[in-house]
ROMI-405591 format. One record per atom (N, C-alpha, C): x negated, y negated, z negated. Coordinates in steps of 0.1 Angstrom, whole numbers, padded with zeros to 4 digits, always signed. Example, Ala and Ser with C-alpha at 12.3 -4.5 7.8 and 13.67 -1.06 7.14 Angstrom:
-0132+0057-0078;-0123+0045-0078;-0132+0033-0078;-0128+0022-0071;-0137+0011-0071;-0129+0000-0079;
***
This chain:
-0062+0468-0240;-0057+0456-0246;-0067+0444-0243;-0080+0447-0244;-0091+0437-0242;-0090+0433-0227;-0088+0443-0218;-0088+0440-0204;-0076+0431-0201;-0065+0434-0207;-0052+0426-0204;-0054+0411-0209;-0061+0410-0221;-0063+0396-0226;-0073+0389-0217;-0083+0396-0212;-0092+0389-0203;-0086+0384-0190;-0077+0393-0185;-0069+0389-0173;-0060+0377-0176;-0054+0377-0187;-0045+0366-0191;-0053+0353-0193;-0064+0354-0199;-0073+0342-0201;-0078+0337-0188;-0082+0346-0179;-0087+0342-0166;-0076+0335-0158;-0063+0340-0158;-0052+0334-0151;-0050+0320-0157;-0050+0319-0170;-0048+0306-0177;-0059+0296-0173;-0071+0300-0172;-0082+0292-0168;-0081+0287-0154;-0076+0296-0145;-0074+0293-0131;-0063+0282-0130;-0052+0284-0137;-0041+0275-0137;-0045+0261-0142;-0052+0261-0153;-0057+0248-0158;-0067+0241-0149;-0076+0249-0144;-0086+0243-0134;-0080+0239-0122;-0070+0246-0116;-0063+0242-0104;-0055+0229-0106;-0049+0228-0118;-0041+0216-0121;-0050+0204-0122;-0062+0206-0127;-0071+0195-0129;-0076+0190-0115;-0076+0198-0105;-0081+0195-0092;-0071+0187-0083;-0059+0186-0088;-0048+0180-0080;-0051+0165-0081;-0052+0158-0069;-0055+0144-0069;-0042+0136-0072;-0043+0125-0080;-0031+0117-0083;-0027+0110-0070;-0014+0108-0069;-0008+0101-0058;-0013+0086-0058;-0016+0082-0046;-0021+0068-0044;-0009+0059-0046;-0011+0047-0053;-0001+0038-0055;-0006+0024-0053;+0003+0015-0049;-0001+0001-0046;-0006-0006-0059;-0016-0014-0058;-0021-0021-0069;-0014-0034-0071;-0008-0040-0060;-0001-0052-0060;+0008-0053-0048;+0018-0063-0049;+0027-0064-0038;+0032-0078-0036;+0037-0081-0025;+0043-0094-0021;+0056-0092-0015;+0067-0098-0019;+0081-0096-0015;+0088-0109-0011;+0096-0108-0001;+0105-0119+0002;+0120-0114+0000;+0129-0123-0003;+0143-0119-0004;+0148-0117+0010;+0141-0121+0021;+0145-0120+0034;+0143-0107+0041;+0136-0098+0033;+0134-0084+0038;+0120-0079+0041;+0110-0087+0039;+0096-0082+0041;+0090-0079+0028;+0082-0068+0028;+0074-0065+0016;+0061-0060+0020;+0050-0064+0014;+0037-0059+0016;+0031-0054+0003;+0023-0043+0004;+0016-0038-0008;+0001-0037-0004;-0007-0037-0014;-0022-0035-0011;-0027-0025-0022;-0034-0015-0017;-0040-0005-0026;-0055-0007-0024;-0062-0011-0035;-0076-0014-0034;-0085-0002-0031;-0081+0010-0036;-0088+0022-0034;-0086+0026-0019;-0095+0023-0010;-0094+0026+0004;-0090+0014+0012;-0086+0003+0005;-0082-0010+0012;-0071-0008+0022;-0060-0004+0017;-0048-0001+0026;-0037-0011+0023;-0032-0017+0034;-0020-0025+0033;-0009-0016+0038;+0003-0018+0032;+0015-0012+0037;+0025-0023+0039;+0032-0023+0050;+0041-0034+0053;+0055-0028+0056;+0065-0033+0049;+0079-0027+0050;+0088-0038+0056;+0097-0033+0064;+0108-0041+0069;+0121-0035+0062;+0126-0043+0052;+0137-0038+0044;+0150-0043+0048;+0151-0050+0059;+0165-0055+0063;+0167-0052+0077;+0179-0048+0080;+0183-0045+0094;+0189-0058+0100;+0180-0067+0103;+0185-0080+0108;+0180-0083+0122;+0172-0074+0128;+0167-0077+0141;+0153-0084+0141;+0149-0089+0130;+0136-0096+0129;+0125-0087+0125;+0113-0089+0131;+0101-0081+0128;+0095-0087+0115;+0086-0080+0109;+0079-0085+0098;+0064-0085+0100;+0056-0093+0092;+0042-0093+0094;+0036-0097+0080;+0023-0094+0079;+0016-0099+0067;+0004-0107+0072;+0001-0117+0063;-0011-0125+0066;-0021-0123+0054;-0033-0121+0057;-0043-0119+0046;-0056-0127+0049;-0063-0129+0039;-0076-0136+0040;-0085-0130+0029;-0098-0129+0033;-0108-0124+0024;-0117-0136+0018;-0119-0135+0005;-0127-0145-0001;-0124-0160+0003;-0111-0162+0005;-0107-0176+0008;-0110-0180+0023;-0114-0171+0031;-0117-0173+0045;-0105-0176+0054;-0107-0173+0067;-0096-0176+0076;-0085-0165+0075;-0073-0169+0080;-0062-0160+0079;-0062-0150+0091;-0058-0138+0087;-0056-0127+0097;-0042-0122+0096;-0036-0118+0107;-0022-0114+0108;-0021-0099+0113;-0012-0092+0106;-0008-0078+0110;+0007-0078+0112;+0011-0075+0125;+0025-0074+0128;+0031-0060+0127;+0044-0059+0123;+0051-0046+0123;+0064-0048+0129;+0067-0041+0140;+0080-0041+0146;+0087-0028+0148;+0084-0019+0138;+0089-0005+0138;+0104-0004+0135;+0110-0014+0130;+0125-0013+0128;+0128-0014+0113;+0141-0015+0111;+0145-0017+0097;+0144-0004+0089;+0141-0006+0076;+0139+0005+0066;+0128+0014+0070;+0118+0008+0077;+0106+0016+0081;+0094+0008+0076;+0082+0014+0076;+0070+0008+0072;+0058+0012+0080;+0047+0005+0079;+0035+0008+0086;+0023+0007+0076;+0013+0015+0078;+0001+0015+0069;-0010+0010+0078;-0019+0002+0072;-0030-0004+0078;-0043-0002+0070;-0051+0006+0074;-0064+0009+0066;-0075+0000+0071;-0080-0008+0061;-0090-0018+0064;-0103-0013+0057;-0114-0020+0060;-0127-0017+0055;-0133-0030+0049;-0130-0033+0037;-0135-0045+0030;-0146-0041+0021;-0155-0051+0019;-0166-0049+0009;-0160-0047-0005;-0165-0038-0013;-0160-0036-0026;-0161-0049-0034;-0150-0052-0042;-0150-0064-0050;-0146-0076-0043;-0143-0075-0030;-0139-0087-0022;-0125-0092-0027;-0123-0105-0028;-0110-0111-0032;-0102-0110-0019;-0090-0104-0021;-0080-0103-0010;-0067-0110-0013;-0064-0120-0005;-0051-0127-0007;-0042-0124+0005;-0029-0122+0002;-0020-0118+0013;-0006-0122+0009;+0002-0123+0020;+0017-0126+0018;+0024-0118+0029;+0037-0115+0026;+0046-0109+0035;+0055-0119+0041;+0058-0117+0054;+0067-0127+0061;+0077-0120+0071;+0088-0127+0073;+0098-0123+0083;+0096-0132+0094;+0095-0127+0106;+0093-0135+0119;+0107-0139+0124;+0111-0151+0120;+0125-0156+0124;+0124-0164+0137;+0131-0160+0147;+0130-0166+0160;+0136-0180+0159;+0128-0190+0165;+0132-0204+0166;+0135-0211+0153;+0131-0205+0142;+0132-0212+0128;+0119-0209+0121;+0117-0217+0110;+0105-0214+0102;+0105-0199+0096;+0094-0192+0097;+0094-0179+0091;+0096-0179+0076;+0101-0168+0071;+0103-0167+0056;+0092-0159+0050;+0084-0165+0042;+0072-0158+0036;+0073-0158+0021;+0066-0148+0015;+0065-0147+0001;+0054-0156-0004;+0052-0157-0017;+0040-0165-0022;+0028-0156-0019;+0016-0162-0020;+0004-0154-0019;+0002-0145-0031;-0002-0133-0028;-0006-0123-0039;-0021-0122-0038;-0027-0119-0049;-0042-0118-0050;-0046-0104-0056;-0056-0098-0050;-0061-0085-0055;-0076-0084-0051;-0082-0073-0055;-0096-0072-0052;-0098-0058-0045;-0107-0058-0035;-0109-0045-0028;-0118-0036-0037;
***
């Protein structure tokens, strides 16, 4: 009886310990969206942008970001509708990150979201 109880407690401890070691899923800390079909998210843990093309309209999407109010940088995605791309960056911890999502409209002004702000 004592041996069976010890095995049961050992299995329970392993199950609880194993569950505690499962890392939580990464999620975006902030996002920028356009009604025209572009969405960008930023996850500060690891400094990862994700760019989505949510419309099957033939237009590619891009995001524009800047650090600490500096110059603008652009990341293009042309992987197709209902697809996304991830972009792992290396920003100094605590850096202010501003970004927006845009649809690259041929021969017309591009359609962009408002700026979103987050911190690396």
